[in-house]
C-alpha positions, 0 to 999 in steps of 0.5 A: 500500500503506497504511503500516500494512501495511509496518510489521514487527511486530518493529520496532514498539515500544510505549510500555512498551518505551520506559519500560522502557529509560528506567528502565534508563538512569535506574537506571544514572545513579542507581547511578553517582551513589550507588556510582560508575562502578566499581560501576555499570558491572559491575552494570548491564552484567551485569543488563542482559545477564541480563535480555535472556536471557544466562546468569549467567556470561557476564553477570558476566564481561562486566560485569567486563571492561567495568568493567576496560576503562573503568577502563583507558581512562579512569583509566590511559590518559587519567589521568581520575579516575572518579567514586567515588559519593556513598556512598563520598565521604560515608564518606571513601573 
């Protein structure tokens, strides 16, 4: 049986899908750099979930819970300072 016949159309990704996922990752990194983790995490979690078919309330709540979880683990439990973002640094926060 040829290899092309064994491939499932649902599992086969095209180049556009890879570029879109790469754009999400690069956008997340840029948002972290500019605005910091506590802004980037809820924004990107919510936006990513919404773009994949979830409703706004679930996307927003999940984004906020994810930010609270990351803050709790990294800042409160581990005592690490999360990067505040270049904009906040330049504004003196």
